[in-house]
N, C-alpha and C positions, 0 to 999 in steps of 0.2 A: 718845381721838384715834386716827384710823385710822394704820395702819403705812405708812410711806412705801415701804419695800421689802418684798417678798414673802419668805417663809421661805426660798425657794430661792436667794435672794441670798446667803445664808451659804455655801452650797455652791460658788456661782459665785465668791465672793471667795476661798475656800480654793484653788479651782483656778486662779484668776489668779495668786495668790502663787506656787503651786508651778510654774506655767508660767514666771512671771518668773524664778524661780530656775533652772529648767532652761535658759532662753535664756541667762542670764548664764554658766552653766557651759559650754554649747556654744559661746558666743562666746569664751570663754577658751581652750578646746580648739582651736578653729579658728585663733585667732591664734598659738597656740603652734605648730601644725603649719604654719601659714603661713611663719612665720620660719625654719623648718627645711626648707622646701621648695626644690627646685631653682630655683623663680621668684626666691627671695631669695638663696640661696647660690651660685647658678649652677653647682651640682655636675652634672657630666656634660654641660654646655653646650659646643658648639664655636662659638666666635665667628668670623665671616667675616674672615679675615685677608687683607692685600693680596696675599699669595703663599700658595697651598696647600701649605705646607711639611709634609713627612711625616717625623716621627721615626722611623716604622717603616722607611722605606726607607733613611734615613741611618744609623740605629743598628743595626738587625738586618740590613739588606740589605748595607750597605757597611762596617759594623764601626766606624763613627767613635766615639771616646770622648766622653763628656759634656764633658770639659775642653777639647776641641778648639774648641768654640763658646762655652761657658760658662767662660771663662778665670779668672774671679774666684771660682769656686765654692768653693774651699778657702782664699781669702785675705781676702774681703770679706763685709760684711754682705749684699750683694746678689750673685746669681749672674751677673747682667748678660746683656744681649741682645748678641749678636755684631754687630760692625760689618759693613758692606757688603763690606769687604776680604776678610773670612773667606769669604763666599760666592763672591767673585770668584776666589779662589785656585783653586777647582775649575772654576767656570763660565765662566771665560775660556778653558777648554780643551774642555769638554764642555757639550752642550745650549746652545750659544752663541746659537742663533736660536730657542729655545723661546718661545712668545708668553707663557706664564705667568711667565717670567722677565723680562719687559720692565721690571717695577718695580726689579728688581736692576740692570739695565744702566742705567736712567735714574738711579737713586741714585748709582751709581758715576761717571756722567758729570757730574752736577750737584753732587754733594757733599752732596745732602740726604738725611737719614736716612730709612730705610723706617719708615712709621708702623704699626708692629706694634700689635695690640691685647692688652694684658696679660690673661693667662689666670688667673693666680694673684695676685689683687689684694687685699691686706689693707687694712683701714681705716687712715686716717692716724695714728689714735692708738695703733696697735699697733706696737711695735718688735719685729722679728724679725731675728735675726743668723744668717745662713745658714752661715757658715764654722764657727761654734762647734758647730752641730748635725752637720755633716759630720765634722769632726775629733773629735767624740765618739761616732762610731759609728752615726749615723743614715743609713741608705741613701736614695738618690734615690727608689726606689720606695716607701719607707714613706710618704711625703708625696704624691708626684706620680703614684703608680701605675706600671704597666708601660708606660712611655713608648716602649720598643721595640716595643710592639705597637699603637701608635696612629697610624694613617694621618693623622689631624688631631688636634692637641693639644686636650685638655679637661681640666677640673678633676676630679680623682678623688675628692677628699674635701671635706667641708663648709667647712673652714678656720675654723669657728666656735670660740669659746673653750672650749666643753665638749669639742670634739674635741682641742684642745691639752691641756687638763687631764687628759683620760683617759690620755694618753701620758705626761705628767709624773707622774701618781700611780702609774704602774707602767711605768717606762722599760724594764725588763728584757726585756719582750716584743718590743721593737723594736730593741735593740741587736745590732750585729754587729761583727766584727773590721773594722778600717779598710781592710784589703786587699779586703774584699767590698762596699765602699760603692757601686761603681758596677755590681755584678752584679745585674742586674735580676731574675734568676731565683732569687736567694737565698731559701731556705726554712727556714733554721736547721739545727742539727745534728740527727741522728737516729742510731739505733743502727746503721743501715747506712752513714751518712755522718757519722761524728764529727768534731769539731773539737778540736785540741790548742792550748792557750794557755799562755804563761808570761810572768812578768815579766822584762824585760830588765835590771833592777837599775838603770836610769837614774833612776828616781824622778820625782816631779812629776806634776801633774794633766793629763798630756798623753797622747794616743793613742800616742806613741812609747814609753811605758813598758810596753807589751805587744806581744808577737809571737804570731801565731796561724798555724796551717797546717792543711790538711786532709790532709796526708800524715803517716803515722805516724812520729813522730820517734824512737820506739824502734828503728826499723830503721836509723836513723843513716846514710842515704844521703848520698853526696858531694854530690848536688844540693841537699839540704836544708841541709847545712852551708854551701854556697856562698850559699844564699838567705838565711840568717841573717847571713852575713859575706861579702858579695860582694867585699871587698878582700883577703880571705885567699887565697894561692896555694898550691894543693895541692902537696905534695912527695911524694917516693918513700919517705920515712920512714914506718914503721908508727906506729900510735897506740901510745903508751907513757905512762909516768907523766910527766904535764906536758904531753902533746900531745893535740891533738884528733883527731878522725876523719880529717880532711884532712891530718894530718901537721904542722899548724901549732901551734906551742907556745902553751899556754893557761895563764893565771894567774888566780886568784881576783880578783874585782872589789874594788878597793882600798876603796871607800866603804861598800859593804854586805856584802861577803863573799859575795854571791849571783851567780850566773851565772860566766862566764869571759870574759876579754878577750884579744884577740890581743896578745901582748906587743911584736910588732914593728909594731903599727899605732898611730901617735902619737895618734889621736883616741880610743883606747880603746873600740873597738866591743865591745859586750856580747854574749856568747853565753849564752842561758839555760841554767841548770843543770837545771831540771826542768820538764816540762810537765804540764798537768792535761788529762784527757780529758773532753769534754762531749758528751753525747748528747741533751740536752734544752735547748730554748732558754731556759727559765726559769732553769736553772743557769748557762748561758753568760751570760745578761744580768745576773744578780746579780754574777758575777765581774767582768764589764766595768764594771759601775757602780762597784764598788770601786776598780778600777784607774784608771778615768778620772775618779774623784771627781765623780761626777754626783749632784746634789741632787734630792731629790724635792720634789713640790709643796709639801709642809708645811715643807720646809726652806728655801724661798725667803724671803728676808728683807724684801723690799720689793715692792709692786705695780709699782714703777717698772723692775723687771727686764724686764717685757713692755710696760708702758704708759708712755708719755712725754708 
């Protein structure tokens, strides 16, 4: 019986199988890259807003603080979009006839909200609590980028799950003192710009349990003493046994024995007893992780922590 297929068909069949495998692999790689591309994540994209609001002008140029507009940033799960009244506070006095501010004036006159387009928009199944990240030492720029350098707001990072997990697997690289949360130019400690931190002795898994400074506390300047305890009033008495540098009497912290408190302050404000010097971000981050009681990704007990 004559053969239906020529001998060359064997080679053709093997080539077809190999080509099919390559196509499947290429398709998988393409889909993987597609779901990480800006077309899907919207990373780097600047949506057309009803008003071309410039963070660079307002933050870097005018020196406005983040909290002036985003009033809930430290107290709620959402940073919040400022109401029209926040804009009118200034623009009822300046640039009152600017054409591009007409939506602001119309919103103020009618009471209708300005229809801003959300830039950082997480999926509905993701639960992100804004205030816990801010109060645990994650700065604005860590997630949103250098907003003070953005004429028009855009999404700096992918906001995908792997991006979140990369931070939660090693939070130390992104942690900073809470006093530096709104410092967009924060670059971490270095040998030329060290950071000193100490426990306040207050205890508890809150950022208030730590105080940090970029001024050398060993110099014990009166300014630093007042920063640590703004209610203490310097006196003309010299520092002696039982008295601090500012001349205010100090006593050991009653609960822990750590730090010092001002004896005549009813609230018992704590003065740190000793500071640790940090010149590397990794060391500072690990210290803050312990003080802030931050859990790593492996320590999270439930998926519902992030997913609802």
